[in-house]
C-alpha angles and dihedrals in degrees: 000000000000124000090250090058096045097046099044111267101304096072088235093290101116100052090236092137087227087291099095123040094009096051102056095263099308111169114219116231134219115197100205097178096090093046113104112264090231091067103018097103094045090050093049092047091049093053095045096042089048095060119121121234107281094020128122137199130187116216120197118205136159092255139006108299097234096164091050091049090050093048093049093050091048096046101038110013117199096003098108135052106213128194124179129193121188117204139149095359097310140088125223112197121186118205118196121188108223103163 
């Protein structure tokens, strides 16, 4: 078995954790709702800021994470594409690292 086969198509070079390029574009999801409010923003920021170039993560919250969006744009302007969809009392925000 080659390293490309055993690590999910990328050979381990893209930091996808075998969840991105090797899994047909599956977007990993962080449900932040059960995370204690005292550490929720830091947890979300850590996950989003840790994304490798070309990677995505979906974050589920009770409402649109305006403060997180503002902080990301202030700290790393233009490095992420962000899409939010509100439905059924929750917000699913997809962060994609583009730079």
